[in-house]
MIDOVEX-474681 format. One line per field, with one value per residue: residue number from 1; residue in three letters; z, x, y of N, C-alpha, C in turn. Coordinates in nm, 4 decimals, always signed. Example, Ala and Ser with C-alpha at 12.3 -4.5 7.8 and 13.67 -1.06 7.14 Angstrom:
BEGIN
resi = (1  2) $
resn = (ala  ser) $
nzz = (+0.7800  +0.7080) $
nxx = (+1.3190  +1.2850) $
nyy = (-0.5690  -0.2250) $
cazz = (+0.7800  +0.7140) $
caxx = (+1.2300  +1.3670) $
cayy = (-0.4500  -0.1060) $
czz = (+0.7800  +0.7870) $
cxx = (+1.3200  +1.2900) $
cyy = (-0.3300  +0.0030) $
end
This chain:
BEGIN
resi = (1  2  3  4  5  6  7  8  9  10  11  12  13  14  15  16  17  18  19  20  21  22  23  24  25  26  27  28  29  30  31  32  33  34  35  36  37  38  39  40  41  42  43  44  45  46  47  48  49  50  51  52  53  54  55  56  57  58  59  60  61  62  63  64  65  66  67  68  69  70  71  72  73  74  75  76  77  78  79  80  81  82  83  84  85  86  87  88  89  90  91  92  93  94  95  96  97  98  99  100  101  102  103  104  105  106  107  108  109  110  111  112  113  114  115  116  117  118  119  120  121  122  123  124  125  126  127  128  129  130  131  132  133  134  135  136  137  138  139  140  141  142  143  144  145  146  147  148  149  150  151  152  153  154  155  156  157  158  159  160  161  162  163  164  165  166  167  168  169  170  171  172  173  174  175  176  177  178  179  180  181  182  183  184  185  186  187  188  189  190  191  192  193  194  195  196  197  198  199  200  201  202  203  204  205  206  207  208  209  210  211  212  213  214  215  216) $
resn = (met  ser  gly  ile  ala  arg  lys  gln  glu  gln  val  glu  thr  ile  leu  lys  leu  ala  pro  val  val  ala  val  val  val  ile  asp  asp  val  ala  his  ala  val  pro  leu  ala  arg  ala  leu  val  gly  gly  gly  val  lys  ala  ile  glu  val  thr  leu  arg  thr  pro  ala  ala  leu  tyr  ala  ile  arg  ala  ile  ala  gly  glu  val  glu  gly  ala  val  val  gly  ala  gly  thr  leu  leu  ala  pro  arg  asp  leu  arg  ala  ala  glu  ala  ala  gly  ala  arg  phe  gly  val  ser  pro  gly  val  thr  ala  ala  leu  leu  asp  ala  ala  asp  glu  ser  ser  leu  pro  tyr  leu  pro  gly  ala  val  thr  ala  ser  glu  ala  met  gln  leu  phe  glu  arg  gly  tyr  thr  phe  gln  lys  phe  phe  pro  ala  arg  pro  ser  gly  gly  pro  asp  tyr  leu  his  ser  leu  ala  ala  pro  leu  pro  gly  ile  arg  phe  cys  pro  thr  gly  gly  ile  ser  ala  thr  thr  ala  arg  asp  trp  leu  gly  leu  pro  asn  val  val  cys  val  gly  gly  ser  trp  leu  ser  val  pro  ser  leu  leu  arg  ala  gly  asp  trp  arg  arg  ile  glu  ala  leu  ala  arg  glu  ala  ala  ala  leu  arg  ala  thr) $
nzz = (-2.1469  -1.8385  -1.4935  -1.3145  -1.4878  -1.5755  -1.3338  -1.2798  -1.4772  -1.3749  -1.1415  -1.2569  -1.3682  -1.1330  -1.0045  -1.1790  -1.1425  -1.0109  -0.9454  -0.6891  -0.4445  -0.1687  +0.1484  +0.4381  +0.7928  +1.0079  +1.3112  +1.4304  +1.3355  +1.2710  +1.1368  +0.8834  +0.6558  +0.6171  +0.5741  +0.3414  +0.1618  +0.1505  +0.0359  -0.2155  -0.3120  -0.3559  -0.5658  -0.5353  -0.5640  -0.5161  -0.2287  +0.0217  +0.2964  +0.5757  +0.7414  +1.0266  +1.2550  +1.4857  +1.3798  +1.1060  +0.9092  +0.9430  +0.8648  +0.5932  +0.5017  +0.5500  +0.3840  +0.1326  +0.1094  +0.1311  +0.0093  -0.2785  -0.5746  -0.4512  -0.4470  -0.2613  -0.0863  +0.0820  +0.2920  +0.4184  +0.4167  +0.5512  +0.5684  +0.4396  +0.5639  +0.6068  +0.3484  +0.2735  +0.4630  +0.3949  +0.1378  +0.1986  +0.3401  +0.1479  +0.0061  -0.2807  -0.3807  -0.2865  -0.0831  +0.0010  +0.2252  +0.1688  +0.0538  +0.0905  +0.0368  +0.0989  +0.0967  -0.1699  -0.2969  -0.1959  -0.3085  -0.5746  -0.5798  -0.5082  -0.6033  -0.5774  -0.6906  -0.6656  -0.5142  -0.4648  -0.2402  -0.2963  -0.2639  -0.3443  -0.6359  -0.6826  -0.5436  -0.6891  -0.9412  -0.8892  -0.8315  -1.0752  -1.2335  -1.1474  -1.2647  -1.1848  -1.2795  -1.1768  -0.8852  -0.5354  -0.4055  -0.1225  +0.2013  +0.0704  +0.0849  +0.2899  +0.1628  -0.0327  -0.1929  -0.4700  -0.6523  -0.6271  -0.7039  -0.9645  -1.0765  -1.1196  -1.3395  -1.6076  -1.6137  -1.5406  -1.7213  -1.7535  -1.5296  -1.3248  -1.0605  -0.7421  -0.5321  -0.1799  +0.1457  +0.3491  +0.1681  +0.0722  +0.0236  -0.0856  -0.1940  -0.3702  -0.6481  -0.7250  -0.7309  -0.9030  -1.1436  -1.2374  -1.4798  -1.4262  -1.2472  -1.1560  -0.9863  -0.6588  -0.3128  -0.0587  +0.2654  +0.3692  +0.3186  +0.5096  +0.7855  +1.1350  +1.3077  +1.1545  +1.1166  +1.3811  +1.4345  +1.2581  +1.0179  +0.7397  +0.5201  +0.4869  +0.4297  +0.1876  +0.0333  +0.0337  -0.1046  -0.3513  -0.4348  -0.4543  -0.6571  -0.8704  -0.9356  -1.1599  -1.3087  -1.5137) $
nxx = (-1.6004  -1.4636  -1.5796  -1.3689  -1.1731  -1.2961  -1.3127  -1.0418  -0.9650  -1.0853  -0.9348  -0.6862  -0.7423  -0.7824  -0.5313  -0.3748  -0.4406  -0.2673  +0.0889  +0.1219  -0.0538  -0.2281  -0.1701  -0.3343  -0.3705  -0.6264  -0.7137  -0.8920  -1.2060  -1.2776  -1.0650  -1.0794  -1.2208  -1.1008  -0.8360  -0.8596  -0.9503  -0.7259  -0.5375  -0.6571  -0.6663  -0.3993  -0.3561  -0.3557  -0.5668  -0.6530  -0.7124  -0.6192  -0.7643  -0.6608  -0.7808  -0.7252  -0.7969  -1.0631  -1.1972  -1.1823  -1.3754  -1.5811  -1.4478  -1.4019  -1.6662  -1.7309  -1.5481  -1.6214  -1.8748  -1.8458  -1.6232  -1.5435  -1.4093  -1.2394  -1.1208  -1.1902  -1.0562  -1.0388  -0.7968  -0.5833  -0.7483  -0.8485  -1.0196  -1.3265  -1.5401  -1.4322  -1.4095  -1.6787  -1.7735  -1.6252  -1.7212  -1.9875  -1.9510  -1.8925  -1.6546  -1.4425  -1.2568  -1.0633  -0.7930  -0.5460  -0.2938  -0.1887  -0.3087  -0.5915  -0.7648  -1.0355  -1.0745  -1.0184  -1.2257  -1.4447  -1.3928  -1.4345  -1.7095  -1.7860  -1.8598  -1.6607  -1.3646  -1.0483  -0.7296  -0.4977  -0.2413  +0.1005  +0.4210  +0.6111  +0.7336  +0.5799  +0.3400  +0.2546  +0.2184  +0.0117  -0.1980  -0.2121  -0.2992  -0.5592  -0.6574  -0.5661  -0.4045  -0.3004  -0.1303  -0.0537  +0.2637  +0.4002  +0.5511  +0.7237  +0.9952  +1.1317  +1.1201  +1.3080  +1.3354  +1.3693  +1.5412  +1.4808  +1.2065  +1.2311  +1.3563  +1.1486  +1.0176  +1.0853  +1.0333  +0.7650  +0.5846  +0.3240  +0.2226  +0.1574  +0.2691  +0.1880  +0.3972  +0.4285  +0.5076  +0.7478  +0.8365  +0.9470  +0.9325  +1.1770  +1.2680  +1.0786  +1.0982  +1.2832  +1.1368  +0.9249  +1.0526  +1.0724  +0.9901  +0.7669  +0.6056  +0.3239  +0.2362  +0.3034  +0.2462  +0.1981  +0.2712  +0.3857  +0.2600  +0.0764  +0.1659  +0.1443  +0.2000  +0.1399  -0.1325  -0.2260  -0.1616  -0.3243  -0.2308  -0.3107  -0.2370  +0.0341  +0.0154  -0.1225  +0.0749  +0.2720  +0.1314  +0.1085  +0.3734  +0.4104  +0.2295  +0.3586  +0.5537  +0.6496  +0.5590  +0.7202) $
nyy = (+1.1142  +1.0193  +1.0386  +1.0921  +1.1919  +1.4267  +1.5676  +1.5883  +1.7643  +1.9906  +2.0175  +2.0780  +2.3305  +2.4779  +2.4539  +2.5949  +2.8556  +3.0240  +3.0399  +2.9473  +2.7682  +2.8703  +2.7447  +2.7070  +2.7336  +2.7717  +2.8963  +3.0668  +3.1508  +3.4068  +3.5112  +3.4120  +3.5284  +3.7957  +3.7082  +3.5490  +3.7431  +3.9077  +3.7342  +3.6781  +3.9381  +3.9778  +3.8118  +3.5369  +3.2902  +3.0289  +2.8549  +2.6491  +2.5260  +2.3735  +2.0837  +2.0871  +2.2086  +2.2945  +2.5096  +2.4951  +2.3940  +2.5785  +2.8049  +2.7497  +2.7535  +3.0220  +3.1607  +3.0596  +3.1661  +3.4427  +3.5629  +3.6993  +3.5658  +3.3888  +3.0554  +2.8123  +2.5379  +2.2180  +2.0857  +1.8175  +1.5912  +1.2937  +1.0794  +0.9332  +1.0731  +1.3243  +1.4235  +1.4377  +1.6218  +1.8488  +1.9048  +1.9618  +2.1941  +2.3761  +2.3647  +2.3846  +2.2143  +1.9230  +1.8017  +1.5637  +1.4332  +1.1848  +0.8687  +0.6494  +0.3404  +0.3638  +0.6398  +0.7035  +0.5641  +0.7035  +0.9527  +0.8936  +0.8778  +1.1291  +1.4694  +1.6472  +1.7947  +1.6379  +1.6203  +1.3960  +1.2708  +1.1746  +1.0151  +0.8369  +0.6586  +0.4306  +0.4862  +0.7107  +0.5914  +0.4108  +0.5866  +0.7194  +0.5111  +0.4980  +0.7201  +0.9674  +1.2335  +1.4594  +1.5295  +1.5609  +1.6215  +1.5179  +1.4838  +1.7550  +1.8767  +1.7170  +1.4712  +1.4354  +1.6547  +1.8968  +1.7623  +1.4910  +1.4860  +1.5771  +1.3584  +1.1859  +1.2770  +1.1927  +0.9021  +0.9058  +1.0583  +1.1447  +1.2634  +1.5428  +1.7476  +1.8983  +2.0105  +2.0182  +2.1282  +2.2317  +2.4180  +2.7394  +3.0998  +3.1603  +2.9224  +2.8364  +2.8776  +2.6854  +2.4556  +2.5220  +2.5369  +2.2814  +2.0262  +1.8686  +1.9945  +2.1761  +2.3742  +2.5104  +2.4285  +2.6615  +2.7588  +2.9789  +3.2141  +3.2782  +3.2880  +3.2068  +3.4292  +3.6546  +3.6217  +3.6378  +3.9008  +4.0264  +4.1244  +4.1956  +4.3425  +4.2857  +4.0135  +4.0249  +4.1456  +3.9459  +3.7504  +3.8737  +3.8727  +3.5960  +3.5328  +3.6358  +3.4593  +3.1941  +2.8881  +2.6341) $
cazz = (-2.0439  -1.7087  -1.3874  -1.2610  -1.5874  -1.5713  -1.2105  -1.2922  -1.5550  -1.2808  -1.0576  -1.3360  -1.3755  -1.0016  -0.9779  -1.2700  -1.1127  -0.9707  -0.9204  -0.5509  -0.3717  -0.0282  +0.2436  +0.5596  +0.9150  +1.0703  +1.4462  +1.4641  +1.2144  +1.2397  +1.0467  +0.7540  +0.5466  +0.5830  +0.5182  +0.2026  +0.0810  +0.1293  -0.0598  -0.3479  -0.3539  -0.4044  -0.6861  -0.5032  -0.5493  -0.4650  -0.0865  +0.0866  +0.4411  +0.6279  +0.8445  +1.1444  +1.3693  +1.4932  +1.3031  +0.9624  +0.8251  +0.9514  +0.7838  +0.4529  +0.4736  +0.5463  +0.2632  +0.0162  +0.1024  +0.1455  -0.0568  -0.4247  -0.6410  -0.3815  -0.4747  -0.1339  -0.0787  +0.2122  +0.2953  +0.5255  +0.4138  +0.5950  +0.5653  +0.3623  +0.6343  +0.5844  +0.2127  +0.2749  +0.5417  +0.3168  +0.0299  +0.2597  +0.3859  +0.0324  -0.0550  -0.4265  -0.4103  -0.1686  -0.0904  +0.1097  +0.2306  +0.1106  +0.0076  +0.1369  -0.0553  +0.1328  +0.0530  -0.3158  -0.3327  -0.1652  -0.4079  -0.6985  -0.5680  -0.4782  -0.7136  -0.5422  -0.7506  -0.5596  -0.5362  -0.3665  -0.2147  -0.3250  -0.2414  -0.4118  -0.7728  -0.6770  -0.5070  -0.8020  -1.0470  -0.8496  -0.8497  -1.2196  -1.2822  -1.1130  -1.3425  -1.1232  -1.3496  -1.0911  -0.7521  -0.4386  -0.3614  +0.0176  +0.2291  -0.0426  +0.1167  +0.3574  +0.0813  -0.1369  -0.2543  -0.6141  -0.7300  -0.6273  -0.7854  -1.1039  -1.1246  -1.1567  -1.4579  -1.7284  -1.6115  -1.5166  -1.7941  -1.7555  -1.3982  -1.2798  -0.9152  -0.6602  -0.4131  -0.0610  +0.2679  +0.3621  +0.0590  +0.1160  -0.0845  -0.1472  -0.2639  -0.4587  -0.7889  -0.7496  -0.7614  -1.0181  -1.2645  -1.2782  -1.5875  -1.3803  -1.1406  -1.2072  -0.8898  -0.5281  -0.1985  +0.0243  +0.3947  +0.4124  +0.2938  +0.6237  +0.9072  +1.2502  +1.3652  +1.0738  +1.1459  +1.5147  +1.4281  +1.1618  +0.9214  +0.6089  +0.4164  +0.4631  +0.3628  +0.0476  -0.0334  +0.0125  -0.2109  -0.4793  -0.4733  -0.4943  -0.7851  -0.9761  -0.9706  -1.2755  -1.3348  -1.6525) $
caxx = (-1.5017  -1.5013  -1.5960  -1.2388  -1.1066  -1.3599  -1.2718  -0.9001  -0.9602  -1.1168  -0.8163  -0.5860  -0.7819  -0.7588  -0.3880  -0.3130  -0.4852  -0.1467  +0.1975  +0.1173  -0.1787  -0.2078  -0.2053  -0.3543  -0.4252  -0.7062  -0.7607  -1.0001  -1.2854  -1.2828  -0.9538  -1.0960  -1.2594  -0.9960  -0.7211  -0.8895  -0.9557  -0.5886  -0.4746  -0.7162  -0.6228  -0.2622  -0.3517  -0.3570  -0.7098  -0.6746  -0.6800  -0.6420  -0.7799  -0.6356  -0.8752  -0.6433  -0.8496  -1.2096  -1.2517  -1.1540  -1.4956  -1.6511  -1.3697  -1.4322  -1.8019  -1.7275  -1.4772  -1.7027  -1.9935  -1.8258  -1.5047  -1.5523  -1.2838  -1.1666  -1.1529  -1.1481  -1.0550  -1.0125  -0.6786  -0.5714  -0.8581  -0.7938  -1.1213  -1.4441  -1.6224  -1.3715  -1.4468  -1.8203  -1.7881  -1.5687  -1.8146  -2.1053  -1.9136  -1.8757  -1.5222  -1.4411  -1.1652  -1.0132  -0.6526  -0.5054  -0.1482  -0.1630  -0.4339  -0.6373  -0.8641  -1.1664  -1.0800  -1.0281  -1.3615  -1.5341  -1.3675  -1.4998  -1.8531  -1.8068  -1.8456  -1.5530  -1.2343  -0.9648  -0.5853  -0.4435  -0.0983  +0.1915  +0.5607  +0.6970  +0.6934  +0.4722  +0.2157  +0.2143  +0.1709  -0.1189  -0.2955  -0.2248  -0.3815  -0.6968  -0.6976  -0.5209  -0.2891  -0.2496  -0.1108  +0.0232  +0.3878  +0.4081  +0.6082  +0.8140  +1.1383  +1.1914  +1.1135  +1.4096  +1.3504  +1.3505  +1.6160  +1.4041  +1.0856  +1.2746  +1.3907  +1.0251  +0.9574  +1.1029  +0.9603  +0.6220  +0.5607  +0.1829  +0.1797  +0.2038  +0.2633  +0.1873  +0.4759  +0.3880  +0.5742  +0.8849  +0.8707  +0.9437  +0.9366  +1.3100  +1.2935  +0.9666  +1.1400  +1.3527  +1.0330  +0.8457  +1.1308  +1.0714  +0.8941  +0.6487  +0.5412  +0.2250  +0.2339  +0.3485  +0.1648  +0.2777  +0.2184  +0.4543  +0.1750  -0.0126  +0.2284  +0.0587  +0.2228  +0.0670  -0.2747  -0.2528  -0.1507  -0.4195  -0.1527  -0.3635  -0.1600  +0.1570  -0.0245  -0.1514  +0.2033  +0.3340  +0.0555  +0.1430  +0.5050  +0.3919  +0.1582  +0.4522  +0.6361  +0.5942  +0.6008  +0.7617) $
cayy = (+1.1426  +0.9644  +1.1363  +1.1306  +1.2762  +1.5581  +1.6348  +1.6214  +1.8883  +2.0975  +2.0324  +2.1483  +2.4715  +2.5381  +2.4608  +2.6912  +2.9919  +3.0977  +2.9459  +2.9007  +2.7472  +2.9054  +2.6388  +2.7857  +2.6747  +2.8777  +2.8647  +3.1593  +3.1690  +3.5494  +3.5417  +3.3461  +3.6176  +3.8926  +3.6375  +3.5121  +3.8656  +3.9520  +3.6434  +3.7021  +4.0703  +3.9666  +3.7285  +3.3940  +3.2633  +2.8931  +2.8558  +2.5205  +2.5361  +2.2397  +2.0414  +2.0565  +2.2829  +2.2946  +2.6225  +2.4819  +2.3827  +2.7066  +2.8977  +2.7184  +2.8014  +3.1679  +3.2048  +3.0250  +3.2506  +3.5864  +3.6184  +3.6885  +3.5324  +3.2828  +2.9155  +2.7554  +2.3925  +2.1571  +2.0004  +1.7174  +1.4938  +1.1661  +0.9754  +0.9745  +1.1717  +1.4554  +1.4641  +1.4753  +1.7439  +1.9586  +1.9368  +2.0241  +2.3279  +2.4630  +2.3544  +2.3678  +2.1040  +1.8550  +1.7617  +1.4750  +1.4153  +1.0534  +0.8099  +0.5196  +0.2856  +0.4186  +0.7786  +0.7035  +0.5222  +0.8156  +1.0563  +0.8511  +0.9036  +1.2702  +1.5638  +1.7385  +1.7684  +1.5825  +1.6130  +1.3014  +1.2828  +1.0634  +1.0527  +0.7393  +0.6261  +0.3311  +0.5555  +0.7932  +0.5027  +0.3578  +0.6929  +0.7408  +0.4004  +0.5335  +0.8367  +1.0926  +1.2885  +1.5663  +1.4739  +1.6374  +1.5576  +1.5583  +1.6166  +1.7785  +1.8939  +1.6006  +1.3493  +1.4322  +1.7855  +1.9095  +1.6629  +1.3657  +1.4991  +1.5857  +1.2236  +1.1162  +1.3388  +1.1110  +0.7753  +0.9282  +1.1834  +1.1831  +1.3121  +1.6730  +1.7512  +2.0194  +1.9807  +2.0934  +2.0849  +2.2795  +2.5103  +2.8784  +3.1992  +3.1594  +2.7956  +2.8016  +2.8732  +2.5587  +2.3577  +2.5657  +2.5160  +2.1402  +2.0029  +1.7959  +2.0716  +2.2709  +2.4827  +2.4630  +2.4667  +2.7494  +2.8019  +3.0993  +3.3308  +3.3056  +3.2380  +3.2380  +3.5623  +3.7520  +3.6053  +3.6917  +4.0465  +4.0805  +4.2026  +4.1548  +4.4126  +4.2093  +3.8887  +4.0587  +4.1690  +3.8147  +3.6841  +3.9371  +3.8204  +3.4570  +3.5282  +3.6781  +3.3448  +3.1245  +2.7502  +2.6143) $
czz = (-1.9089  -1.6047  -1.3316  -1.3586  -1.5872  -1.4472  -1.2123  -1.3787  -1.4661  -1.1868  -1.1321  -1.3430  -1.2445  -0.9761  -1.0656  -1.2468  -1.0745  -0.9476  -0.7807  -0.5053  -0.2254  +0.0597  +0.3810  +0.6718  +0.9893  +1.2048  +1.4854  +1.3374  +1.1761  +1.1454  +0.9028  +0.6402  +0.5174  +0.5264  +0.3716  +0.1128  +0.0529  +0.0261  -0.2008  -0.4006  -0.4075  -0.5252  -0.6619  -0.4698  -0.4925  -0.3216  -0.0260  +0.2378  +0.4983  +0.7412  +0.9689  +1.2703  +1.3704  +1.4092  +1.1527  +0.8760  +0.8274  +0.8658  +0.6352  +0.4152  +0.4608  +0.4195  +0.1389  +0.0000  +0.0924  +0.0630  -0.2071  -0.4831  -0.5750  -0.4272  -0.3551  -0.1367  +0.0620  +0.2023  +0.4145  +0.5325  +0.4463  +0.5809  +0.4848  +0.4312  +0.6175  +0.4477  +0.2095  +0.3509  +0.4652  +0.2063  +0.0854  +0.3044  +0.2705  -0.0309  -0.2046  -0.4710  -0.2790  -0.1911  +0.0267  +0.1079  +0.1716  +0.0599  +0.0849  +0.0362  -0.0292  +0.0844  -0.0988  -0.3617  -0.3077  -0.2661  -0.5416  -0.6972  -0.5478  -0.6047  -0.6918  -0.6163  -0.6412  -0.6030  -0.4302  -0.3537  -0.2465  -0.2992  -0.3079  -0.5536  -0.7729  -0.6422  -0.6236  -0.9153  -1.0149  -0.8658  -0.9974  -1.2822  -1.2554  -1.1864  -1.2884  -1.1887  -1.2741  -0.9476  -0.6647  -0.4024  -0.2204  +0.1026  +0.1369  -0.0043  +0.1879  +0.2708  -0.0359  -0.2120  -0.4048  -0.6966  -0.7391  -0.7175  -0.9333  -1.1611  -1.1641  -1.2889  -1.5813  -1.7228  -1.5926  -1.5869  -1.7905  -1.6269  -1.3713  -1.1301  -0.8606  -0.5334  -0.2986  +0.0594  +0.2716  +0.2517  +0.1096  -0.0049  -0.1575  -0.2232  -0.3649  -0.6040  -0.8222  -0.7887  -0.8883  -1.1498  -1.3141  -1.3842  -1.5418  -1.2630  -1.2021  -1.1166  -0.7605  -0.4229  -0.1035  +0.1522  +0.4410  +0.3925  +0.4151  +0.7519  +1.0281  +1.3063  +1.2865  +1.0986  +1.2821  +1.5152  +1.3369  +1.0557  +0.7792  +0.4955  +0.3833  +0.3909  +0.2167  -0.0305  -0.0619  -0.0993  -0.3472  -0.5284  -0.5215  -0.6310  -0.9007  -1.0148  -1.0893  -1.2824  -1.4808  -1.7323) $
cxx = (-1.5504  -1.5151  -1.4636  -1.1664  -1.1654  -1.3164  -1.1233  -0.8798  -0.9899  -0.9999  -0.7093  -0.6165  -0.7524  -0.6098  -0.3166  -0.3610  -0.3686  -0.0362  +0.1955  -0.0269  -0.1510  -0.2562  -0.2135  -0.4118  -0.4962  -0.7587  -0.8824  -1.0792  -1.2964  -1.1703  -0.9814  -1.1220  -1.1524  -0.8694  -0.7446  -0.8952  -0.8160  -0.5177  -0.5258  -0.6727  -0.4812  -0.2469  -0.3465  -0.5014  -0.7400  -0.6226  -0.7184  -0.6457  -0.7643  -0.7324  -0.7992  -0.6956  -1.0015  -1.2732  -1.2500  -1.2796  -1.5766  -1.5793  -1.3964  -1.5683  -1.8028  -1.6608  -1.5616  -1.8198  -1.9674  -1.7116  -1.5116  -1.4146  -1.2053  -1.2148  -1.1002  -1.1597  -1.0268  -0.8920  -0.6807  -0.6958  -0.7985  -0.8913  -1.2413  -1.5290  -1.5660  -1.4097  -1.5908  -1.8424  -1.7370  -1.6641  -1.9371  -2.0765  -1.8933  -1.7388  -1.5353  -1.3450  -1.1179  -0.8712  -0.6224  -0.3539  -0.1021  -0.2958  -0.4646  -0.7396  -1.0013  -1.1802  -1.0910  -1.1676  -1.4602  -1.5169  -1.4317  -1.6472  -1.8840  -1.7952  -1.7289  -1.4241  -1.1327  -0.8198  -0.5268  -0.2929  -0.0214  +0.3330  +0.6571  +0.6474  +0.5775  +0.3389  +0.1643  +0.1574  +0.0330  -0.2279  -0.3187  -0.3129  -0.5296  -0.7448  -0.6504  -0.3907  -0.2282  -0.2466  -0.0330  +0.1489  +0.4160  +0.4673  +0.7260  +0.9611  +1.1973  +1.1977  +1.2093  +1.4281  +1.3328  +1.4224  +1.5390  +1.2822  +1.1206  +1.3050  +1.2675  +0.9676  +0.9675  +1.0258  +0.8097  +0.5783  +0.4161  +0.1332  +0.2404  +0.1780  +0.2469  +0.2654  +0.4390  +0.4627  +0.7184  +0.9297  +0.8549  +0.9459  +1.0703  +1.3394  +1.1853  +1.0099  +1.2142  +1.2539  +0.9574  +0.9212  +1.1309  +0.9641  +0.7658  +0.5796  +0.4477  +0.2142  +0.2916  +0.2460  +0.2502  +0.2088  +0.2823  +0.3693  +0.0910  +0.0458  +0.1464  +0.0768  +0.1484  -0.0831  -0.3087  -0.2508  -0.2553  -0.3516  -0.1905  -0.2881  -0.0318  +0.1255  -0.0559  -0.0225  +0.2755  +0.2634  +0.0898  +0.2795  +0.4927  +0.3259  +0.2488  +0.5489  +0.5724  +0.6488  +0.6419  +0.6453) $
cyy = (+1.0887  +1.0749  +1.1838  +1.2234  +1.4167  +1.6362  +1.6695  +1.7456  +2.0085  +2.1234  +2.1117  +2.2978  +2.5434  +2.5562  +2.5625  +2.8342  +3.0817  +2.9961  +2.8852  +2.8830  +2.7803  +2.7911  +2.7047  +2.7000  +2.7863  +2.8301  +2.9471  +3.1892  +3.3161  +3.5911  +3.4985  +3.4444  +3.7226  +3.8279  +3.6053  +3.6348  +3.9185  +3.8649  +3.6675  +3.8388  +4.0702  +3.8765  +3.5798  +3.3558  +3.1247  +2.8864  +2.7213  +2.5407  +2.3956  +2.2071  +1.9957  +2.1251  +2.2737  +2.4042  +2.6001  +2.4782  +2.5122  +2.8109  +2.8757  +2.7737  +2.9544  +3.2194  +3.1785  +3.1208  +3.3988  +3.6457  +3.5943  +3.6599  +3.4225  +3.1461  +2.8381  +2.6035  +2.3465  +2.0661  +1.9072  +1.6293  +1.3565  +1.0499  +1.0241  +1.0797  +1.3125  +1.5100  +1.5120  +1.6059  +1.8652  +2.0012  +2.0077  +2.1668  +2.4257  +2.4609  +2.3287  +2.2577  +2.0446  +1.8058  +1.6694  +1.4572  +1.2838  +0.9994  +0.6824  +0.4698  +0.3457  +0.5628  +0.7893  +0.6625  +0.6350  +0.9283  +1.0219  +0.8879  +1.0516  +1.3550  +1.6589  +1.7017  +1.7368  +1.5738  +1.5212  +1.3155  +1.1562  +1.1103  +0.9543  +0.7160  +0.5275  +0.3962  +0.6385  +0.7075  +0.4459  +0.4621  +0.7213  +0.6333  +0.4251  +0.6579  +0.9700  +1.1388  +1.4063  +1.5149  +1.5715  +1.5575  +1.6077  +1.4471  +1.6446  +1.7859  +1.7722  +1.4755  +1.3499  +1.5616  +1.7855  +1.8035  +1.5313  +1.3772  +1.5094  +1.4475  +1.1438  +1.1659  +1.2488  +0.9796  +0.7914  +1.0564  +1.2314  +1.2444  +1.4488  +1.6835  +1.8927  +1.9869  +2.0748  +2.0381  +2.1281  +2.3727  +2.6533  +2.9712  +3.1947  +3.0309  +2.7594  +2.7892  +2.7435  +2.4499  +2.3940  +2.5497  +2.3727  +2.1159  +1.9340  +1.8655  +2.1752  +2.3930  +2.4277  +2.5024  +2.5470  +2.7904  +2.9318  +3.2252  +3.3690  +3.2478  +3.2851  +3.3783  +3.6700  +3.7427  +3.6657  +3.8439  +4.1093  +4.1644  +4.1599  +4.2221  +4.3368  +4.0788  +3.9153  +4.0819  +4.0377  +3.7394  +3.7437  +3.8876  +3.6754  +3.4461  +3.5665  +3.5668  +3.2741  +2.9823  +2.7379  +2.5588) $
end
């Protein structure tokens, strides 16, 4: 088995932990551990911390070291240095909104399981050619929604997607019902107002509702 195939198996295991991967933006590292504990307590164990803030890598390190049951990953990987920094911080997987040749080459050399982003059939085919059977579909809602992604299922039967971007608690089932969707990425589990208020109980309740969803 090739290195990419082995890491794709790991990606599959992570994506199947729950119907929803929590996609979070953390501005204050003090929020990281209680947020992750609330998500895991509700049954959402895969947590993608986006590298959009100065606190992100510190948050990944804190979650990896302190929250039992959490499988923390790094999102918004844009360059090889992001991949290396995420791995050094203790991330268990990496996610990018799209791909570049440099990022794919770095992922080949890294031990970090990687979920690259695609939005067109050509992008998905190019990634599949490199061995990526699991891909992020981003931005999901603006790029055609469930109907568009469903249209890729028949011509690209070997690819499963994690659609992310513009998905809500009320629309998640529309995506999870597609034959080529393994899970969805959800930012609704940790909206900024809940983080600012420290409403971990509400976040845990939202995670429990998300964990009760099911993909086909």
